[in-house]
MARMARFI-29658 format. One record per residue (C-alpha): x, y, z; residue in one letter; residue number from 1. Coordinates in pm, 1 decimal. Example, Ala and Ser with C-alpha at 12.3 -4.5 7.8 and 13.67 -1.06 7.14 Angstrom:
% MARMARFI-29658
- X:Y:Z:rest:nr
- 1230.0:-450.0:780.0:A:1
- 1367.0:-106.0:714.0:S:2
This chain:
% MARMARFI-29658
- X:Y:Z:rest:nr
- 1084.8:216.8:1839.4:M:1
- 949.3:108.0:2176.6:V:2
- 669.6:363.3:2165.2:G:3
- 554.7:252.1:1819.6:S:4
- 558.3:-112.3:1930.1:L:5
- 357.2:-31.7:2242.1:V:6
- 104.9:159.1:2029.2:G:7
- 77.8:-134.0:1786.7:F:8
- 13.8:-387.2:2065.4:L:9
- -227.4:-156.3:2246.1:F:10
- -432.1:-102.2:1930.6:T:11
- -449.5:-474.8:1861.6:Y:12
- -551.9:-584.8:2209.3:F:13
- -785.3:-289.8:2278.0:A:14
- -987.9:-310.1:1956.9:L:15
- -944.9:-670.3:1842.3:V:16
- -934.6:-866.4:2170.1:W:17
- -1213.8:-688.0:2358.6:T:18
- -1587.2:-709.8:2306.1:S:19
- -1636.9:-332.4:2338.9:F:20
- -1361.5:-271.2:2083.1:G:21
- -1510.4:-514.8:1833.9:Q:22
- -1862.7:-381.3:1882.3:K:23
- -1748.7:-23.6:1827.6:A:24
- -1558.2:-104.9:1509.6:E:25
- -1830.1:-329.8:1370.4:N:26
- -2091.9:-62.6:1437.3:A:27
- -1882.9:189.6:1243.9:A:28
- -1786.7:-50.4:963.4:L:29
- -1944.1:65.1:636.1:P:30
- -2096.9:-175.3:386.6:E:31
- -1832.9:-364.0:191.1:L:32
- -1773.4:-227.1:-157.7:S:33
- -1639.4:-455.4:-429.5:L:34
- -1554.8:-174.7:-668.2:Q:35
- -1195.1:-116.1:-765.8:R:36
- -1038.4:194.8:-615.8:S:37
- -726.2:398.4:-676.9:W:38
- -608.5:269.5:-339.3:A:39
- -565.4:-71.2:-501.6:S:40
- -254.5:51.6:-684.2:N:41
- -25.2:7.0:-384.0:V:42
- 193.9:-234.4:-580.9:D:43
- 290.2:48.7:-811.5:M:44
- 361.2:269.3:-510.1:A:45
- 598.9:6.4:-370.2:I:46
- 786.1:-25.2:-698.7:I:47
- 807.7:350.8:-744.0:F:48
- 931.2:399.4:-386.4:A:49
- 1193.9:126.4:-429.0:A:50
- 1325.8:291.1:-745.7:L:51
- 1343.1:629.3:-574.0:L:52
- 1530.6:480.7:-280.1:V:53
- 1786.0:314.7:-509.3:I:54
- 1836.5:632.6:-712.2:L:55
- 1868.9:857.7:-407.6:I:56
- 2048.9:643.3:-151.2:A:57
- 2249.1:419.3:-389.1:R:58
- 2498.9:227.1:-175.6:K:59
- 2300.8:308.2:138.4:K:60
- 1970.4:188.0:-6.5:A:61
- 1956.7:-137.0:192.7:F:62
- 1806.6:0.3:520.9:P:63
- 1510.5:180.7:357.5:P:64
- 1455.0:-112.7:120.6:L:65
- 1457.0:-344.5:421.5:L:66
- 1187.2:-131.1:583.6:V:67
- 983.5:-128.1:262.6:L:68
- 998.6:-499.5:188.5:G:69
- 1009.0:-616.8:548.6:G:70
- 702.3:-418.5:649.5:S:71
- 488.2:-546.1:363.3:V:72
- 596.9:-905.9:418.3:L:73
- 560.0:-896.9:797.3:L:74
- 213.4:-740.3:774.5:A:75
- 90.6:-1026.6:557.0:Q:76
- 248.8:-1292.9:779.2:V:77
- 98.3:-1139.8:1092.5:L:78
- -245.4:-1099.2:937.0:K:79
- -272.2:-1441.3:777.3:L:80
- -75.3:-1670.5:1007.7:Y:81
- -4.2:-1514.8:1347.3:V:82
- -268.3:-1271.7:1471.8:L:83
- -624.1:-1386.7:1524.2:V:84
- -956.8:-1214.7:1581.1:R:85
- -1172.1:-1388.8:1844.5:P:86
- -1548.2:-1387.6:1791.8:E:87
- -1660.4:-1151.7:2067.5:L:88
- -1942.9:-972.4:1885.1:D:89
- -2244.8:-1185.6:1801.6:E:90
- -2378.0:-922.7:1559.8:D:91
- -2059.2:-903.4:1357.4:A:92
- -2094.8:-946.5:980.9:V:93
- -1722.8:-947.5:901.2:L:94
- -1543.5:-1184.8:1140.3:V:95
- -1212.9:-1273.2:972.6:H:96
- -891.6:-1107.4:1089.8:N:97
- -782.7:-810.6:880.9:S:98
- -525.2:-661.7:1121.4:F:99
- -298.0:-501.2:1004.1:P:100
- -403.3:-353.5:670.4:S:101
- -179.8:-452.7:380.5:G:102
- -282.3:-150.3:172.5:H:103
- -199.2:94.8:449.7:T:104
- 124.3:-87.4:529.5:T:105
- 238.5:-55.3:168.6:A:106
- 148.5:313.8:151.1:A:107
- 313.8:407.2:480.2:V:108
- 621.6:193.1:412.8:A:109
- 668.2:355.6:71.1:S:110
- 665.5:704.7:221.7:V:111
- 889.5:616.9:517.2:I:112
- 1142.0:436.0:294.8:A:113
- 1184.3:743.6:74.4:V:114
- 1200.1:964.3:385.1:T:115
- 1488.5:751.8:513.2:M:116
- 1670.4:771.1:179.5:A:117
- 1676.9:1148.7:135.4:V:118
- 1915.2:1379.1:327.1:P:119
- 1772.5:1461.2:667.6:K:120
- 1712.2:1825.8:577.5:R:121
- 1458.7:1705.5:318.0:F:122
- 1289.6:1447.0:543.4:A:123
- 991.2:1664.9:630.8:L:124
- 954.8:1777.9:269.4:W:125
- 894.5:1411.8:183.7:V:126
- 699.8:1320.6:496.8:A:127
- 436.7:1596.3:474.8:V:128
- 294.9:1518.3:128.1:P:129
- 362.3:1149.9:187.6:G:130
- 157.2:1159.5:508.4:A:131
- -134.6:1308.1:316.5:I:132
- -111.9:1031.7:56.4:G:133
- -76.5:750.4:311.0:A:134
- -362.6:894.4:516.6:G:135
- -580.1:906.4:204.2:A:136
- -510.2:537.8:135.4:V:137
- -603.5:445.4:492.5:A:138
- -922.8:650.8:477.9:A:139
- -1019.8:499.4:142.7:E:140
- -979.5:139.6:260.0:T:141
- -1202.5:207.3:560.6:V:142
- -1465.1:400.7:364.9:S:143
- -1495.4:107.7:120.9:L:144
- -1536.6:-141.6:405.6:G:145
- -1213.1:-323.4:320.8:W:146
- -1061.4:-260.1:663.1:H:147
- -1149.5:-147.3:1011.5:R:148
- -997.4:153.9:1182.2:F:149
- -766.1:-62.8:1394.6:S:150
- -623.8:-227.6:1081.7:D:151
- -498.8:102.0:941.3:T:152
- -361.0:237.7:1269.0:L:153
- -188.0:-93.5:1339.8:G:154
- -33.3:-93.5:992.4:A:155
- 112.1:255.5:1032.1:A:156
- 253.8:174.3:1375.8:L:157
- 401.8:-152.5:1247.2:L:158
- 599.0:29.1:977.1:V:159
- 710.7:293.7:1226.1:S:160
- 836.0:21.3:1461.0:T:161
- 1037.7:-149.8:1189.3:I:162
- 1183.0:178.2:1060.2:A:163
- 1305.2:289.6:1401.2:F:164
- 1440.2:-59.5:1463.3:L:165
- 1642.6:-52.1:1141.0:V:166
- 1778.5:291.6:1236.3:L:167
- 1864.8:166.1:1587.6:F:168
- 1648.0:441.8:1733.4:R:169
- 1525.0:242.6:2032.9:W:170
- 1385.0:534.0:2230.8:T:171
- 1255.3:743.2:1941.5:A:172
- 884.2:813.0:1965.1:G:173
- 820.3:717.6:2325.4:L:174
- 526.4:960.5:2348.1:V:175
- 365.4:1043.0:2013.0:V:176
- 290.0:693.1:1870.1:P:177
- 134.3:562.6:2195.2:P:178
- -59.6:888.2:2226.2:A:179
- -193.6:851.8:1872.4:L:180
- -291.1:492.9:1946.0:A:181
- -459.5:576.1:2277.3:A:182
- -638.3:878.4:2132.6:G:183
- -755.6:688.6:1826.4:G:184
- -882.3:393.0:2027.9:V:185
- -1062.5:622.6:2272.6:W:186
- -1236.6:812.3:1992.6:L:187
- -1329.5:488.9:1816.6:M:188
- -1485.8:337.7:2129.0:V:189
- -1643.9:657.7:2263.3:T:190
- -1778.6:794.0:1932.8:Y:191
- -1830.9:496.3:1700.7:P:192
- -2083.7:700.3:1505.1:Q:193
- -1807.2:936.7:1394.3:A:194
- -1662.7:882.1:1048.6:T:195
- -1400.1:608.3:1097.1:P:196
- -1239.6:674.7:760.1:S:197
- -1151.7:1032.1:856.9:T:198
- -1007.7:914.9:1186.8:L:199
- -802.8:650.0:1005.2:S:200
- -658.9:907.0:768.1:G:201
- -567.2:1147.7:1046.8:V:202
- -388.4:900.2:1274.6:V:203
- -207.7:733.7:984.2:T:204
- -83.8:1070.5:863.1:A:205
- 18.2:1152.2:1219.4:G:206
- 239.1:842.8:1244.1:V:207
- 412.7:928.6:917.0:V:208
- 462.1:1292.8:1013.8:L:209
- 609.3:1192.0:1347.2:H:210
- 864.1:968.0:1178.0:F:211
- 960.7:1245.9:938.2:G:212
- 1003.2:1487.6:1226.8:W:213
- 1208.3:1235.1:1426.0:A:214
- 1458.0:1164.1:1147.0:V:215
- 1486.5:1526.0:1039.1:S:216
- 1693.5:1588.3:1352.5:G:217
- 2030.8:1430.4:1432.7:S:218
- 2070.8:1073.4:1316.0:R:219
- 2294.9:791.0:1416.6:K:220
- 2643.2:869.6:1277.4:P:221
- 2724.8:671.8:968.8:G:222
- 2378.2:658.3:814.3:Y:223
- 2201.9:930.6:623.5:G:224
- 2380.4:1214.8:800.3:D:225
- 2437.3:1430.3:495.9:R:226
- 2539.1:1789.1:513.1:G:227
- 2505.5:2006.8:819.2:G:228
- 2768.6:2175.0:1034.7:H:229
- 2909.6:2098.6:1373.6:D:230
- 2885.2:2425.6:1563.3:H:231
- 3103.5:2294.9:1844.6:S:232
- 3413.7:2365.0:1634.0:R:233
- 3594.0:2694.2:1691.2:P:234
- 3446.3:2983.5:1494.2:E:235
- 3790.3:3131.6:1420.7:S:236
- 3865.4:2854.0:1175.0:L:237
- 3758.5:2863.8:812.2:V:238
- 3546.5:2579.2:675.3:V:239
- 3723.5:2439.8:372.2:V:240
- 3530.7:2122.2:297.1:G:241
- 3201.7:1951.1:358.4:G:242
- 3109.7:1596.9:445.4:D:243
- 2820.3:1445.5:253.7:Q:244
- 2775.4:1086.9:360.9:F:245
- 2935.4:1006.6:693.7:G:246
- 3189.2:724.9:652.9:D:247
- 3479.9:737.3:897.0:G:248
- 3838.5:787.3:775.4:V:249
- 4166.2:858.2:957.0:Q:250
- 4214.5:1198.1:1117.4:S:251
- 4501.5:1440.5:1090.4:G:252
- 4627.6:1786.6:1180.9:V:253
- 4898.2:1938.3:962.0:R:254
- 5102.1:2255.6:979.8:S:255
- 5269.0:2413.7:676.2:V:256
- 5503.7:2717.1:704.1:P:257
- 5364.8:3036.9:553.1:V:258
- 5619.0:3321.5:567.3:G:259
- 5862.8:3366.5:853.4:A:260
- 5641.7:3350.2:1161.9:E:261
- 5310.8:3195.7:1053.9:H:262
- 5183.7:2853.3:963.6:H:263
- 4885.6:2732.5:766.7:L:264
- 4721.5:2477.0:996.0:V:265
- 4481.3:2232.5:834.6:T:266
- 4246.0:2002.5:1020.3:V:267
- 4044.8:1739.2:843.6:H:268
- 3796.0:1574.1:1066.9:S:269
- 3461.3:1411.9:1090.4:A:270
- 3317.7:1214.6:812.5:E:271
- 3436.5:1135.3:464.3:G:272
- 3288.1:922.5:189.1:H:273
- 3479.8:759.8:-91.0:Q:274
- 3320.5:659.6:-419.1:T:275
- 3464.0:550.2:-750.3:Q:276
- 3517.7:912.4:-850.9:H:277
- 3579.6:1130.8:-548.5:T:278
- 3631.8:1156.3:-176.6:R:279
- 3503.4:1454.8:20.3:R:280
- 3584.1:1535.2:379.1:V:281
- 3504.5:1794.7:641.0:H:282
- 3790.3:2022.4:740.6:G:283
- 3915.9:2361.4:849.8:F:284
- 4213.6:2584.0:784.2:A:285
- 4357.9:2887.1:956.5:A:286
- 4679.0:3091.3:942.4:V:287
- 4826.1:3100.2:1294.4:L:288
- 5127.0:3262.1:1453.1:A:289
- 5392.6:3027.5:1587.5:D:290
- 5278.9:3059.2:1948.1:G:291
- 4915.5:2986.6:1866.8:D:292
- 5015.3:2703.9:1638.8:R:293
- 5213.8:2524.4:1910.4:H:294
- 4934.0:2563.6:2161.2:R:295
- 4654.9:2441.8:1934.1:L:296
- 4828.4:2169.9:1737.6:V:297
- 4977.8:2039.8:2059.5:G:298
- 4640.9:1901.2:2167.0:G:299
- 4362.8:2156.8:2185.5:G:300
- 4283.2:2153.0:1815.5:L:301
- 4289.3:1776.0:1802.1:R:302
- 4047.1:1756.5:2092.1:Q:303
- 3811.4:2007.1:1936.5:Q:304
- 3821.4:1806.5:1616.6:C:305
- 3695.6:1505.1:1807.7:G:306
- 3615.9:1282.9:1511.1:R:307
- 3804.9:1082.8:1248.5:P:308
- 3914.0:1268.7:936.5:G:309
- 4187.0:1274.3:670.9:V:310
- 4518.0:1452.9:643.0:Q:311
- 4565.8:1710.9:369.7:S:312
- 4826.5:1969.3:274.3:D:313
- 4665.9:2290.9:149.3:L:314
- 4997.5:2470.8:82.0:A:315
- 4992.5:2639.4:-253.5:G:316
- 4619.4:2703.5:-253.0:H:317
- 4655.5:3069.0:-154.0:G:318
- 4469.2:3252.0:116.5:D:319
- 4264.1:2996.2:315.9:P:320
- 3988.6:3251.6:366.9:S:321
- 3905.4:3207.1:-0.3:L:322
- 3804.0:2849.7:77.7:G:323
- 3892.7:2515.6:-69.7:H:324
- 3667.2:2235.7:-186.9:D:325
- 3831.1:1983.7:46.3:G:326
- 3823.2:1702.5:-207.0:S:327
- 4095.7:1470.3:-327.8:S:328
- 4080.4:1237.5:-622.9:R:329
């Protein structure tokens, strides 16, 4: 989050509050086009993204919806009422403040909101095509003269900042977002004759791709952490259930006699999620001899479990190696 915020502020002050930044952007600004473009349909993109978030995330839809709505609203407030553009270039034709771009904000926020809503293993599958689409919107707005390069880069970094803030990822992106901002500003000032629309599309796509890569790894427990396995658990135990959503429930270790000298030990740990219809948990089962059972259940197995879970009795379900769905209704 901090890196995205630093990149946002750097872009604003380097290109909007300096004479060399304004001159470079104004020199590269194409003639304003009044024709309607496909990039104008960002309202439909917002609605479509909101519907996808609600359908995919359901009860956990609030954080991505907050990013979607909050980004669009904050961009307009900043552009119209907070941020200003001083007149530092006497040859400027377009002098009003247009930082950050509302079109780019809407496009990037739509992609990032859906990326947040899907399971983390699908984050990059959403972010890659979404980055291409958001980059195309940014490039189109610059090529039509609606926005400057800084407007699009600032918009993408604004959404990234809000998204990481909502996810409580304070230190995520300490390097890439500032690097994209510094590289983009340097290219804009050093080579203003280069096509600014292409540069806008590339850096905007880069911000989106970075967010998708960041959230495709481990997330904060309790939000969006669907699926996956904890490889720190002992390999000798048999996985009998799978967590899907990540809500904490009470833990338990249970031992059930199986034959004369063995016990079926069940451990339900980690994360469970209860809905109106079902509750699924993450757990393990193993048949242990009495000596092993006393040693493990006495503390070692509980420590290896390490997370909250639920108690379950798997007696009567046959050989644990055949597996069990780990659900209770």
